[in-house]
PDB file of the backbone (N, CA, C, O) and the ligand in Angstrom, with CONECT records:
HET     ZN  A 101       1
ATOM      1  N   UNK A   1     -31.180   6.399  53.581  1.00  0.00           N
ATOM      2  CA  UNK A   1     -32.653   6.472  53.722  1.00  0.00           C
ATOM      3  C   UNK A   1     -33.245   7.371  52.641  1.00  0.00           C
ATOM      4  O   UNK A   1     -32.981   8.574  52.640  1.00  0.00           O
ATOM      5  N   UNK A   2     -34.025   6.829  51.737  1.00  0.00           N
ATOM      6  CA  UNK A   2     -34.616   7.672  50.681  1.00  0.00           C
ATOM      7  C   UNK A   2     -35.540   8.711  51.305  1.00  0.00           C
ATOM      8  O   UNK A   2     -36.365   8.392  52.161  1.00  0.00           O
ATOM      9  N   UNK A   3     -35.391   9.947  50.869  1.00  0.00           N
ATOM     10  CA  UNK A   3     -36.057  11.052  51.554  1.00  0.00           C
ATOM     11  C   UNK A   3     -37.509  11.202  51.145  1.00  0.00           C
ATOM     12  O   UNK A   3     -38.377  11.417  51.991  1.00  0.00           O
ATOM     13  N   UNK A   4     -37.774  11.093  49.874  1.00  0.00           N
ATOM     14  CA  UNK A   4     -39.101  11.437  49.382  1.00  0.00           C
ATOM     15  C   UNK A   4     -39.933  10.225  48.978  1.00  0.00           C
ATOM     16  O   UNK A   4     -40.924  10.347  48.258  1.00  0.00           O
ATOM     17  N   UNK A   5     -39.517   9.066  49.449  1.00  0.00           N
ATOM     18  CA  UNK A   5     -40.288   7.863  49.149  1.00  0.00           C
ATOM     19  C   UNK A   5     -41.642   7.953  49.840  1.00  0.00           C
ATOM     20  O   UNK A   5     -41.712   8.338  51.007  1.00  0.00           O
ATOM     21  N   UNK A   6     -42.732   7.599  49.130  1.00  0.00           N
ATOM     22  CA  UNK A   6     -44.045   7.675  49.783  1.00  0.00           C
ATOM     23  C   UNK A   6     -44.200   6.600  50.851  1.00  0.00           C
ATOM     24  O   UNK A   6     -43.654   5.502  50.739  1.00  0.00           O
ATOM     25  N   UNK A   7     -44.954   6.942  51.883  1.00  0.00           N
ATOM     26  CA  UNK A   7     -45.242   5.968  52.944  1.00  0.00           C
ATOM     27  C   UNK A   7     -46.308   4.996  52.462  1.00  0.00           C
ATOM     28  O   UNK A   7     -47.065   5.348  51.558  1.00  0.00           O
ATOM     29  N   UNK A   8     -46.410   3.780  53.021  1.00  0.00           N
ATOM     30  CA  UNK A   8     -45.547   3.251  54.082  1.00  0.00           C
ATOM     31  C   UNK A   8     -44.194   2.756  53.570  1.00  0.00           C
ATOM     32  O   UNK A   8     -44.074   2.287  52.438  1.00  0.00           O
ATOM     33  N   UNK A   9     -43.172   2.873  54.438  1.00  0.00           N
ATOM     34  CA  UNK A   9     -41.856   2.323  54.127  1.00  0.00           C
ATOM     35  C   UNK A   9     -41.753   0.906  54.682  1.00  0.00           C
ATOM     36  O   UNK A   9     -42.530   0.496  55.544  1.00  0.00           O
ATOM     37  N   UNK A  10     -40.774   0.175  54.165  1.00  0.00           N
ATOM     38  CA  UNK A  10     -40.485  -1.152  54.711  1.00  0.00           C
ATOM     39  C   UNK A  10     -39.619  -0.996  55.958  1.00  0.00           C
ATOM     40  O   UNK A  10     -38.612  -0.289  55.935  1.00  0.00           O
ATOM     41  N   UNK A  11     -40.005  -1.643  57.021  1.00  0.00           N
ATOM     42  CA  UNK A  11     -39.288  -1.557  58.296  1.00  0.00           C
ATOM     43  C   UNK A  11     -37.956  -2.299  58.208  1.00  0.00           C
ATOM     44  O   UNK A  11     -37.913  -3.446  57.764  1.00  0.00           O
ATOM     45  N   UNK A  12     -36.879  -1.656  58.626  1.00  0.00           N
ATOM     46  CA  UNK A  12     -35.569  -2.283  58.585  1.00  0.00           C
ATOM     47  C   UNK A  12     -35.400  -3.332  59.671  1.00  0.00           C
ATOM     48  O   UNK A  12     -34.425  -4.085  59.669  1.00  0.00           O
ATOM     49  N   UNK A  13     -36.345  -3.381  60.595  1.00  0.00           N
ATOM     50  CA  UNK A  13     -36.244  -4.277  61.747  1.00  0.00           C
ATOM     51  C   UNK A  13     -37.046  -5.558  61.529  1.00  0.00           C
ATOM     52  O   UNK A  13     -36.519  -6.661  61.675  1.00  0.00           O
ATOM     53  N   UNK A  14     -38.333  -5.404  61.178  1.00  0.00           N
ATOM     54  CA  UNK A  14     -39.188  -6.593  61.034  1.00  0.00           C
ATOM     55  C   UNK A  14     -39.575  -6.863  59.579  1.00  0.00           C
ATOM     56  O   UNK A  14     -40.222  -7.866  59.277  1.00  0.00           O
ATOM     57  N   UNK A  15     -39.167  -5.942  58.665  1.00  0.00           N
ATOM     58  CA  UNK A  15     -39.389  -6.077  57.220  1.00  0.00           C
ATOM     59  C   UNK A  15     -40.858  -5.996  56.804  1.00  0.00           C
ATOM     60  O   UNK A  15     -41.185  -6.304  55.658  1.00  0.00           O
ATOM     61  N   UNK A  16     -41.745  -5.589  57.708  1.00  0.00           N
ATOM     62  CA  UNK A  16     -43.129  -5.324  57.332  1.00  0.00           C
ATOM     63  C   UNK A  16     -43.199  -3.953  56.664  1.00  0.00           C
ATOM     64  O   UNK A  16     -42.482  -3.024  57.035  1.00  0.00           O
ATOM     65  N   UNK A  17     -44.076  -3.852  55.680  1.00  0.00           N
ATOM     66  CA  UNK A  17     -44.253  -2.552  55.038  1.00  0.00           C
ATOM     67  C   UNK A  17     -45.268  -1.762  55.855  1.00  0.00           C
ATOM     68  O   UNK A  17     -46.426  -1.622  55.464  1.00  0.00           O
ATOM     69  N   UNK A  18     -44.817  -1.253  56.989  1.00  0.00           N
ATOM     70  CA  UNK A  18     -45.759  -0.675  57.958  1.00  0.00           C
ATOM     71  C   UNK A  18     -45.220   0.591  58.610  1.00  0.00           C
ATOM     72  O   UNK A  18     -45.724   1.009  59.653  1.00  0.00           O
ATOM     73  N   UNK A  19     -44.192   1.215  58.006  1.00  0.00           N
ATOM     74  CA  UNK A  19     -43.605   2.415  58.603  1.00  0.00           C
ATOM     75  C   UNK A  19     -44.361   3.651  58.110  1.00  0.00           C
ATOM     76  O   UNK A  19     -44.355   3.971  56.921  1.00  0.00           O
ATOM     77  N   UNK A  20     -45.004   4.329  59.044  1.00  0.00           N
ATOM     78  CA  UNK A  20     -45.781   5.531  58.748  1.00  0.00           C
ATOM     79  C   UNK A  20     -45.328   6.660  59.658  1.00  0.00           C
ATOM     80  O   UNK A  20     -44.849   6.407  60.764  1.00  0.00           O
ATOM     81  N   UNK A  21     -45.474   7.913  59.206  1.00  0.00           N
ATOM     82  CA  UNK A  21     -45.095   9.018  60.100  1.00  0.00           C
ATOM     83  C   UNK A  21     -46.004   9.069  61.322  1.00  0.00           C
ATOM     84  O   UNK A  21     -47.222   8.916  61.221  1.00  0.00           O
ATOM     85  N   UNK A  22     -45.390   9.287  62.466  1.00  0.00           N
ATOM     86  CA  UNK A  22     -46.163   9.358  63.712  1.00  0.00           C
ATOM     87  C   UNK A  22     -45.594  10.443  64.593  1.00  0.00           C
ATOM     88  O   UNK A  22     -44.384  10.666  64.589  1.00  0.00           O
ATOM     89  N   UNK A  23     -46.438  11.124  65.351  1.00  0.00           N
ATOM     90  CA  UNK A  23     -45.965  12.216  66.209  1.00  0.00           C
ATOM     91  C   UNK A  23     -45.596  11.698  67.584  1.00  0.00           C
ATOM     92  O   UNK A  23     -46.321  10.924  68.208  1.00  0.00           O
ATOM     93  N   UNK A  24     -44.430  12.161  68.033  1.00  0.00           N
ATOM     94  CA  UNK A  24     -43.949  11.790  69.359  1.00  0.00           C
ATOM     95  C   UNK A  24     -43.544  13.048  70.111  1.00  0.00           C
ATOM     96  O   UNK A  24     -43.068  14.011  69.509  1.00  0.00           O
ATOM     97  N   UNK A  25     -43.736  13.041  71.435  1.00  0.00           N
ATOM     98  CA  UNK A  25     -43.093  14.048  72.268  1.00  0.00           C
ATOM     99  C   UNK A  25     -41.705  13.518  72.545  1.00  0.00           C
ATOM    100  O   UNK A  25     -41.514  12.672  73.419  1.00  0.00           O
ATOM    101  N   UNK A  26     -40.738  14.018  71.799  1.00  0.00           N
ATOM    102  CA  UNK A  26     -39.393  13.450  71.785  1.00  0.00           C
ATOM    103  C   UNK A  26     -38.540  14.064  72.891  1.00  0.00           C
ATOM    104  O   UNK A  26     -38.575  15.276  73.102  1.00  0.00           O
ATOM    105  N   UNK A  27     -37.779  13.240  73.591  1.00  0.00           N
ATOM    106  CA  UNK A  27     -36.870  13.732  74.622  1.00  0.00           C
ATOM    107  C   UNK A  27     -35.643  12.841  74.660  1.00  0.00           C
ATOM    108  O   UNK A  27     -35.759  11.618  74.731  1.00  0.00           O
ATOM    109  N   UNK A  28     -34.456  13.457  74.611  1.00  0.00           N
ATOM    110  CA  UNK A  28     -33.230  12.668  74.572  1.00  0.00           C
ATOM    111  C   UNK A  28     -32.101  13.460  75.206  1.00  0.00           C
ATOM    112  O   UNK A  28     -32.018  14.675  75.028  1.00  0.00           O
ATOM    113  N   UNK A  29     -31.233  12.785  75.943  1.00  0.00           N
ATOM    114  CA  UNK A  29     -30.081  13.442  76.556  1.00  0.00           C
ATOM    115  C   UNK A  29     -28.899  13.423  75.603  1.00  0.00           C
ATOM    116  O   UNK A  29     -28.613  12.410  74.964  1.00  0.00           O
ATOM    117  N   UNK A  30     -28.211  14.569  75.515  1.00  0.00           N
ATOM    118  CA  UNK A  30     -27.010  14.633  74.697  1.00  0.00           C
ATOM    119  C   UNK A  30     -25.860  15.167  75.535  1.00  0.00           C
ATOM    120  O   UNK A  30     -26.040  16.099  76.319  1.00  0.00           O
ATOM    121  N   UNK A  31     -24.685  14.583  75.373  1.00  0.00           N
ATOM    122  CA  UNK A  31     -23.502  15.070  76.061  1.00  0.00           C
ATOM    123  C   UNK A  31     -22.733  15.979  75.112  1.00  0.00           C
ATOM    124  O   UNK A  31     -22.442  15.618  73.971  1.00  0.00           O
ATOM    125  N   UNK A  32     -22.415  17.160  75.609  1.00  0.00           N
ATOM    126  CA  UNK A  32     -21.774  18.151  74.752  1.00  0.00           C
ATOM    127  C   UNK A  32     -20.806  18.970  75.593  1.00  0.00           C
ATOM    128  O   UNK A  32     -21.219  19.625  76.550  1.00  0.00           O
ATOM    129  N   UNK A  33     -19.524  18.941  75.247  1.00  0.00           N
ATOM    130  CA  UNK A  33     -18.494  19.670  76.012  1.00  0.00           C
ATOM    131  C   UNK A  33     -18.593  19.338  77.503  1.00  0.00           C
ATOM    132  O   UNK A  33     -18.465  20.225  78.347  1.00  0.00           O
ATOM    133  N   UNK A  34     -18.817  18.092  77.819  1.00  0.00           N
ATOM    134  CA  UNK A  34     -18.850  17.665  79.213  1.00  0.00           C
ATOM    135  C   UNK A  34     -20.122  18.026  79.951  1.00  0.00           C
ATOM    136  O   UNK A  34     -20.224  17.786  81.154  1.00  0.00           O
ATOM    137  N   UNK A  35     -21.095  18.598  79.257  1.00  0.00           N
ATOM    138  CA  UNK A  35     -22.364  18.906  79.899  1.00  0.00           C
ATOM    139  C   UNK A  35     -23.479  18.076  79.271  1.00  0.00           C
ATOM    140  O   UNK A  35     -23.369  17.591  78.144  1.00  0.00           O
ATOM    141  N   UNK A  36     -24.554  17.930  80.042  1.00  0.00           N
ATOM    142  CA  UNK A  36     -25.680  17.162  79.532  1.00  0.00           C
ATOM    143  C   UNK A  36     -26.807  18.123  79.153  1.00  0.00           C
ATOM    144  O   UNK A  36     -27.227  18.954  79.958  1.00  0.00           O
ATOM    145  N   UNK A  37     -27.280  17.997  77.939  1.00  0.00           N
ATOM    146  CA  UNK A  37     -28.403  18.805  77.476  1.00  0.00           C
ATOM    147  C   UNK A  37     -29.571  17.880  77.157  1.00  0.00           C
ATOM    148  O   UNK A  37     -29.401  16.843  76.517  1.00  0.00           O
ATOM    149  N   UNK A  38     -30.749  18.269  77.610  1.00  0.00           N
ATOM    150  CA  UNK A  38     -31.929  17.482  77.278  1.00  0.00           C
ATOM    151  C   UNK A  38     -32.640  18.138  76.101  1.00  0.00           C
ATOM    152  O   UNK A  38     -33.146  19.256  76.197  1.00  0.00           O
ATOM    153  N   UNK A  39     -32.662  17.416  74.999  1.00  0.00           N
ATOM    154  CA  UNK A  39     -33.342  17.908  73.796  1.00  0.00           C
ATOM    155  C   UNK A  39     -34.798  17.454  73.865  1.00  0.00           C
ATOM    156  O   UNK A  39     -35.088  16.260  73.929  1.00  0.00           O
ATOM    157  N   UNK A  40     -35.695  18.418  73.851  1.00  0.00           N
ATOM    158  CA  UNK A  40     -37.136  18.120  73.886  1.00  0.00           C
ATOM    159  C   UNK A  40     -37.798  18.726  72.667  1.00  0.00           C
ATOM    160  O   UNK A  40     -37.696  19.933  72.448  1.00  0.00           O
ATOM    161  N   UNK A  41     -38.464  17.926  71.881  1.00  0.00           N
ATOM    162  CA  UNK A  41     -39.234  18.446  70.758  1.00  0.00           C
ATOM    163  C   UNK A  41     -40.632  17.837  70.841  1.00  0.00           C
ATOM    164  O   UNK A  41     -40.805  16.629  70.683  1.00  0.00           O
ATOM    165  N   UNK A  42     -41.625  18.690  71.092  1.00  0.00           N
ATOM    166  CA  UNK A  42     -42.995  18.191  71.177  1.00  0.00           C
ATOM    167  C   UNK A  42     -43.525  17.898  69.785  1.00  0.00           C
ATOM    168  O   UNK A  42     -43.290  18.657  68.845  1.00  0.00           O
ATOM    169  N   UNK A  43     -44.225  16.815  69.665  1.00  0.00           N
ATOM    170  CA  UNK A  43     -44.896  16.427  68.425  1.00  0.00           C
ATOM    171  C   UNK A  43     -43.945  16.362  67.239  1.00  0.00           C
ATOM    172  O   UNK A  43     -44.260  16.801  66.133  1.00  0.00           O
ATOM    173  N   UNK A  44     -42.761  15.793  67.509  1.00  0.00           N
ATOM    174  CA  UNK A  44     -41.809  15.537  66.423  1.00  0.00           C
ATOM    175  C   UNK A  44     -42.329  14.368  65.582  1.00  0.00           C
ATOM    176  O   UNK A  44     -42.714  13.327  66.115  1.00  0.00           O
ATOM    177  N   UNK A  45     -42.334  14.556  64.271  1.00  0.00           N
ATOM    178  CA  UNK A  45     -42.824  13.487  63.389  1.00  0.00           C
ATOM    179  C   UNK A  45     -41.672  12.535  63.079  1.00  0.00           C
ATOM    180  O   UNK A  45     -40.699  12.913  62.427  1.00  0.00           O
ATOM    181  N   UNK A  46     -41.793  11.312  63.547  1.00  0.00           N
ATOM    182  CA  UNK A  46     -40.779  10.279  63.307  1.00  0.00           C
ATOM    183  C   UNK A  46     -41.452   9.116  62.580  1.00  0.00           C
ATOM    184  O   UNK A  46     -42.469   8.603  63.048  1.00  0.00           O
ATOM    185  N   UNK A  47     -40.894   8.695  61.440  1.00  0.00           N
ATOM    186  CA  UNK A  47     -41.436   7.489  60.791  1.00  0.00           C
ATOM    187  C   UNK A  47     -41.319   6.304  61.738  1.00  0.00           C
ATOM    188  O   UNK A  47     -40.228   5.994  62.217  1.00  0.00           O
ATOM    189  N   UNK A  48     -42.426   5.650  62.007  1.00  0.00           N
ATOM    190  CA  UNK A  48     -42.457   4.591  63.014  1.00  0.00           C
ATOM    191  C   UNK A  48     -43.179   3.366  62.465  1.00  0.00           C
ATOM    192  O   UNK A  48     -44.205   3.484  61.796  1.00  0.00           O
ATOM    193  N   UNK A  49     -42.633   2.200  62.753  1.00  0.00           N
ATOM    194  CA  UNK A  49     -43.246   0.952  62.302  1.00  0.00           C
ATOM    195  C   UNK A  49     -44.448   0.626  63.187  1.00  0.00           C
ATOM    196  O   UNK A  49     -44.321   0.523  64.408  1.00  0.00           O
ATOM    197  N   UNK A  50     -45.616   0.463  62.558  1.00  0.00           N
ATOM    198  CA  UNK A  50     -46.816   0.175  63.354  1.00  0.00           C
ATOM    199  C   UNK A  50     -46.869  -1.304  63.734  1.00  0.00           C
ATOM    200  O   UNK A  50     -47.715  -1.716  64.528  1.00  0.00           O
ATOM    201  N   UNK A  51     -45.967  -2.093  63.167  1.00  0.00           N
ATOM    202  CA  UNK A  51     -45.943  -3.521  63.490  1.00  0.00           C
ATOM    203  C   UNK A  51     -45.073  -3.809  64.723  1.00  0.00           C
ATOM    204  O   UNK A  51     -45.524  -4.463  65.662  1.00  0.00           O
ATOM    205  N   UNK A  52     -43.827  -3.319  64.715  1.00  0.00           N
ATOM    206  CA  UNK A  52     -42.915  -3.643  65.824  1.00  0.00           C
ATOM    207  C   UNK A  52     -42.535  -2.419  66.647  1.00  0.00           C
ATOM    208  O   UNK A  52     -41.893  -2.551  67.689  1.00  0.00           O
ATOM    209  N   UNK A  53     -42.925  -1.223  66.191  1.00  0.00           N
ATOM    210  CA  UNK A  53     -42.665  -0.032  66.984  1.00  0.00           C
ATOM    211  C   UNK A  53     -41.297   0.581  66.757  1.00  0.00           C
ATOM    212  O   UNK A  53     -40.945   1.556  67.421  1.00  0.00           O
ATOM    213  N   UNK A  54     -40.525   0.036  65.843  1.00  0.00           N
ATOM    214  CA  UNK A  54     -39.194   0.562  65.538  1.00  0.00           C
ATOM    215  C   UNK A  54     -39.302   1.974  64.960  1.00  0.00           C
ATOM    216  O   UNK A  54     -40.095   2.225  64.053  1.00  0.00           O
ATOM    217  N   UNK A  55     -38.478   2.909  65.508  1.00  0.00           N
ATOM    218  CA  UNK A  55     -38.468   4.268  64.979  1.00  0.00           C
ATOM    219  C   UNK A  55     -37.360   4.395  63.943  1.00  0.00           C
ATOM    220  O   UNK A  55     -36.255   3.881  64.120  1.00  0.00           O
ATOM    221  N   UNK A  56     -37.678   5.086  62.867  1.00  0.00           N
ATOM    222  CA  UNK A  56     -36.707   5.270  61.807  1.00  0.00           C
ATOM    223  C   UNK A  56     -36.216   6.719  61.822  1.00  0.00           C
ATOM    224  O   UNK A  56     -36.934   7.630  61.412  1.00  0.00           O
ATOM    225  N   UNK A  57     -34.980   6.921  62.302  1.00  0.00           N
ATOM    226  CA  UNK A  57     -34.446   8.274  62.378  1.00  0.00           C
ATOM    227  C   UNK A  57     -33.826   8.663  61.033  1.00  0.00           C
ATOM    228  O   UNK A  57     -32.635   8.467  60.793  1.00  0.00           O
ATOM    229  N   UNK A  58     -34.662   9.212  60.179  1.00  0.00           N
ATOM    230  CA  UNK A  58     -34.197   9.654  58.869  1.00  0.00           C
ATOM    231  C   UNK A  58     -33.320  10.892  59.044  1.00  0.00           C
ATOM    232  O   UNK A  58     -33.281  11.491  60.118  1.00  0.00           O
ATOM    233  N   UNK A  59     -32.619  11.267  57.977  1.00  0.00           N
ATOM    234  CA  UNK A  59     -31.786  12.476  58.009  1.00  0.00           C
ATOM    235  C   UNK A  59     -32.606  13.681  58.452  1.00  0.00           C
ATOM    236  O   UNK A  59     -32.140  14.515  59.229  1.00  0.00           O
ATOM    237  N   UNK A  60     -33.818  13.757  57.952  1.00  0.00           N
ATOM    238  CA  UNK A  60     -34.716  14.859  58.253  1.00  0.00           C
ATOM    239  C   UNK A  60     -34.973  14.960  59.759  1.00  0.00           C
ATOM    240  O   UNK A  60     -34.942  16.050  60.329  1.00  0.00           O
ATOM    241  N   UNK A  61     -35.224  13.824  60.387  1.00  0.00           N
ATOM    242  CA  UNK A  61     -35.488  13.801  61.827  1.00  0.00           C
ATOM    243  C   UNK A  61     -34.212  14.149  62.588  1.00  0.00           C
ATOM    244  O   UNK A  61     -34.236  14.954  63.519  1.00  0.00           O
ATOM    245  N   UNK A  62     -33.086  13.533  62.181  1.00  0.00           N
ATOM    246  CA  UNK A  62     -31.807  13.784  62.861  1.00  0.00           C
ATOM    247  C   UNK A  62     -31.441  15.259  62.791  1.00  0.00           C
ATOM    248  O   UNK A  62     -30.954  15.828  63.768  1.00  0.00           O
ATOM    249  N   UNK A  63     -31.675  15.879  61.635  1.00  0.00           N
ATOM    250  CA  UNK A  63     -31.340  17.285  61.482  1.00  0.00           C
ATOM    251  C   UNK A  63     -32.147  18.159  62.427  1.00  0.00           C
ATOM    252  O   UNK A  63     -31.625  19.133  62.970  1.00  0.00           O
ATOM    253  N   UNK A  64     -33.395  17.826  62.625  1.00  0.00           N
ATOM    254  CA  UNK A  64     -34.233  18.587  63.548  1.00  0.00           C
ATOM    255  C   UNK A  64     -33.701  18.481  64.974  1.00  0.00           C
ATOM    256  O   UNK A  64     -33.696  19.459  65.721  1.00  0.00           O
ATOM    257  N   UNK A  65     -33.254  17.278  65.339  1.00  0.00           N
ATOM    258  CA  UNK A  65     -32.723  17.054  66.686  1.00  0.00           C
ATOM    259  C   UNK A  65     -31.420  17.832  66.866  1.00  0.00           C
ATOM    260  O   UNK A  65     -31.204  18.454  67.905  1.00  0.00           O
ATOM    261  N   UNK A  66     -30.546  17.795  65.841  1.00  0.00           N
ATOM    262  CA  UNK A  66     -29.274  18.498  65.914  1.00  0.00           C
ATOM    263  C   UNK A  66     -29.468  20.008  65.972  1.00  0.00           C
ATOM    264  O   UNK A  66     -28.765  20.714  66.695  1.00  0.00           O
ATOM    265  N   UNK A  67     -30.431  20.486  65.200  1.00  0.00           N
ATOM    266  CA  UNK A  67     -30.713  21.915  65.185  1.00  0.00           C
ATOM    267  C   UNK A  67     -31.157  22.380  66.566  1.00  0.00           C
ATOM    268  O   UNK A  67     -30.768  23.456  67.020  1.00  0.00           O
ATOM    269  N   UNK A  68     -31.965  21.572  67.225  1.00  0.00           N
ATOM    270  CA  UNK A  68     -32.454  21.896  68.567  1.00  0.00           C
ATOM    271  C   UNK A  68     -31.288  21.879  69.561  1.00  0.00           C
ATOM    272  O   UNK A  68     -31.195  22.744  70.432  1.00  0.00           O
ATOM    273  N   UNK A  69     -30.410  20.897  69.424  1.00  0.00           N
ATOM    274  CA  UNK A  69     -29.255  20.796  70.309  1.00  0.00           C
ATOM    275  C   UNK A  69     -28.342  22.008  70.123  1.00  0.00           C
ATOM    276  O   UNK A  69     -27.776  22.521  71.088  1.00  0.00           O
ATOM    277  N   UNK A  70     -28.208  22.448  68.906  1.00  0.00           N
ATOM    278  CA  UNK A  70     -27.384  23.609  68.604  1.00  0.00           C
ATOM    279  C   UNK A  70     -27.968  24.863  69.276  1.00  0.00           C
ATOM    280  O   UNK A  70     -27.235  25.698  69.805  1.00  0.00           O
ATOM    281  N   UNK A  71     -29.268  24.970  69.240  1.00  0.00           N
ATOM    282  CA  UNK A  71     -29.967  26.067  69.915  1.00  0.00           C
ATOM    283  C   UNK A  71     -29.645  26.072  71.406  1.00  0.00           C
ATOM    284  O   UNK A  71     -29.329  27.110  71.987  1.00  0.00           O
ATOM    285  N   UNK A  72     -29.732  24.888  72.012  1.00  0.00           N
ATOM    286  CA  UNK A  72     -29.535  24.752  73.457  1.00  0.00           C
ATOM    287  C   UNK A  72     -28.102  25.083  73.854  1.00  0.00           C
ATOM    288  O   UNK A  72     -27.872  25.738  74.871  1.00  0.00           O
ATOM    289  N   UNK A  73     -27.140  24.632  73.056  1.00  0.00           N
ATOM    290  CA  UNK A  73     -25.741  24.818  73.410  1.00  0.00           C
ATOM    291  C   UNK A  73     -25.255  26.205  73.018  1.00  0.00           C
ATOM    292  O   UNK A  73     -24.240  26.675  73.531  1.00  0.00           O
ATOM    293  N   UNK A  74     -25.973  26.866  72.111  1.00  0.00           N
ATOM    294  CA  UNK A  74     -25.571  28.203  71.675  1.00  0.00           C
ATOM    295  C   UNK A  74     -24.349  28.196  70.781  1.00  0.00           C
ATOM    296  O   UNK A  74     -23.712  29.234  70.596  1.00  0.00           O
ATOM    297  N   UNK A  75     -24.009  27.034  70.218  1.00  0.00           N
ATOM    298  CA  UNK A  75     -22.854  26.945  69.323  1.00  0.00           C
ATOM    299  C   UNK A  75     -23.197  27.525  67.946  1.00  0.00           C
ATOM    300  O   UNK A  75     -24.351  27.502  67.518  1.00  0.00           O
ATOM    301  N   UNK A  76     -22.183  28.039  67.271  1.00  0.00           N
ATOM    302  CA  UNK A  76     -22.391  28.399  65.871  1.00  0.00           C
ATOM    303  C   UNK A  76     -22.441  27.115  65.058  1.00  0.00           C
ATOM    304  O   UNK A  76     -21.950  26.072  65.491  1.00  0.00           O
ATOM    305  N   UNK A  77     -23.030  27.201  63.896  1.00  0.00           N
ATOM    306  CA  UNK A  77     -23.154  26.012  63.052  1.00  0.00           C
ATOM    307  C   UNK A  77     -21.778  25.455  62.694  1.00  0.00           C
ATOM    308  O   UNK A  77     -21.575  24.242  62.648  1.00  0.00           O
ATOM    309  N   UNK A  78     -20.832  26.373  62.440  1.00  0.00           N
ATOM    310  CA  UNK A  78     -19.468  25.973  62.086  1.00  0.00           C
ATOM    311  C   UNK A  78     -18.809  25.151  63.190  1.00  0.00           C
ATOM    312  O   UNK A  78     -18.273  24.067  62.958  1.00  0.00           O
ATOM    313  N   UNK A  79     -18.869  25.714  64.415  1.00  0.00           N
ATOM    314  CA  UNK A  79     -18.281  25.044  65.568  1.00  0.00           C
ATOM    315  C   UNK A  79     -18.938  23.683  65.784  1.00  0.00           C
ATOM    316  O   UNK A  79     -18.290  22.693  66.122  1.00  0.00           O
ATOM    317  N   UNK A  80     -20.243  23.681  65.576  1.00  0.00           N
ATOM    318  CA  UNK A  80     -21.014  22.468  65.796  1.00  0.00           C
ATOM    319  C   UNK A  80     -20.553  21.353  64.859  1.00  0.00           C
ATOM    320  O   UNK A  80     -20.358  20.213  65.282  1.00  0.00           O
ATOM    321  N   UNK A  81     -20.384  21.693  63.594  1.00  0.00           N
ATOM    322  CA  UNK A  81     -19.952  20.692  62.622  1.00  0.00           C
ATOM    323  C   UNK A  81     -18.515  20.254  62.889  1.00  0.00           C
ATOM    324  O   UNK A  81     -18.160  19.090  62.699  1.00  0.00           O
ATOM    325  N   UNK A  82     -17.685  21.216  63.336  1.00  0.00           N
ATOM    326  CA  UNK A  82     -16.294  20.899  63.628  1.00  0.00           C
ATOM    327  C   UNK A  82     -16.233  19.867  64.763  1.00  0.00           C
ATOM    328  O   UNK A  82     -15.507  18.876  64.679  1.00  0.00           O
ATOM    329  N   UNK A  83     -17.009  20.120  65.824  1.00  0.00           N
ATOM    330  CA  UNK A  83     -17.051  19.209  66.964  1.00  0.00           C
ATOM    331  C   UNK A  83     -17.609  17.854  66.538  1.00  0.00           C
ATOM    332  O   UNK A  83     -17.141  16.801  66.970  1.00  0.00           O
ATOM    333  N   UNK A  84     -18.615  17.913  65.686  1.00  0.00           N
ATOM    334  CA  UNK A  84     -19.263  16.698  65.232  1.00  0.00           C
ATOM    335  C   UNK A  84     -18.273  15.813  64.487  1.00  0.00           C
ATOM    336  O   UNK A  84     -18.239  14.598  64.684  1.00  0.00           O
ATOM    337  N   UNK A  85     -17.462  16.442  63.622  1.00  0.00           N
ATOM    338  CA  UNK A  85     -16.449  15.703  62.877  1.00  0.00           C
ATOM    339  C   UNK A  85     -15.414  15.112  63.819  1.00  0.00           C
ATOM    340  O   UNK A  85     -14.968  13.976  63.655  1.00  0.00           O
ATOM    341  N   UNK A  86     -15.038  15.925  64.824  1.00  0.00           N
ATOM    342  CA  UNK A  86     -14.059  15.458  65.807  1.00  0.00           C
ATOM    343  C   UNK A  86     -14.562  14.207  66.513  1.00  0.00           C
ATOM    344  O   UNK A  86     -13.831  13.231  66.679  1.00  0.00           O
ATOM    345  N   UNK A  87     -15.832  14.257  66.926  1.00  0.00           N
ATOM    346  CA  UNK A  87     -16.416  13.112  67.618  1.00  0.00           C
ATOM    347  C   UNK A  87     -16.412  11.884  66.711  1.00  0.00           C
ATOM    348  O   UNK A  87     -16.104  10.776  67.151  1.00  0.00           O
ATOM    349  N   UNK A  88     -16.756  12.094  65.443  1.00  0.00           N
ATOM    350  CA  UNK A  88     -16.777  10.990  64.494  1.00  0.00           C
ATOM    351  C   UNK A  88     -15.388  10.383  64.346  1.00  0.00           C
ATOM    352  O   UNK A  88     -15.224   9.163  64.308  1.00  0.00           O
ATOM    353  N   UNK A  89     -14.370  11.282  64.261  1.00  0.00           N
ATOM    354  CA  UNK A  89     -13.009  10.801  64.096  1.00  0.00           C
ATOM    355  C   UNK A  89     -12.548  10.040  65.330  1.00  0.00           C
ATOM    356  O   UNK A  89     -11.852   9.031  65.218  1.00  0.00           O
ATOM    357  N   UNK A  90     -12.938  10.529  66.521  1.00  0.00           N
ATOM    358  CA  UNK A  90     -12.576   9.830  67.753  1.00  0.00           C
ATOM    359  C   UNK A  90     -13.196   8.444  67.785  1.00  0.00           C
ATOM    360  O   UNK A  90     -12.579   7.481  68.240  1.00  0.00           O
ATOM    361  N   UNK A  91     -14.421   8.359  67.298  1.00  0.00           N
ATOM    362  CA  UNK A  91     -15.105   7.069  67.297  1.00  0.00           C
ATOM    363  C   UNK A  91     -14.497   6.075  66.315  1.00  0.00           C
ATOM    364  O   UNK A  91     -14.633   4.862  66.469  1.00  0.00           O
ATOM    365  N   UNK A  92     -13.830   6.612  65.314  1.00  0.00           N
ATOM    366  CA  UNK A  92     -13.210   5.771  64.292  1.00  0.00           C
ATOM    367  C   UNK A  92     -12.006   5.007  64.825  1.00  0.00           C
ATOM    368  O   UNK A  92     -11.679   3.925  64.337  1.00  0.00           O
ATOM    369  N   UNK A  93     -11.336   5.588  65.847  1.00  0.00           N
ATOM    370  CA  UNK A  93     -10.097   5.010  66.366  1.00  0.00           C
ATOM    371  C   UNK A  93     -10.358   3.654  67.017  1.00  0.00           C
ATOM    372  O   UNK A  93      -9.428   3.017  67.511  1.00  0.00           O
TER     373      UNK A  93
HETATM  374 ZN    ZN A 101     -41.097  -3.168  62.141  1.00  0.00          ZN2+
END
């Protein structure tokens, strides 16, 4: 996902050039070490297609969500990345 491309972006779902930044009260459940954490970010800016409603989770958005999850779990950044890699490797199998 190109980071600094000017809006509107082309939607990967419906191919309309209609993706603009939009604010959402974001809420998502994450499973971490066998526990469930609810990540809530008010007025998170997510590039969203105004044609079909598809949300585009750019690296920038994902990083904000991960940072919030890290806050909630109280993990160090190192541990967090280590676990993240482990999960990725497990998914590869
Ligand atoms: Zn679309």
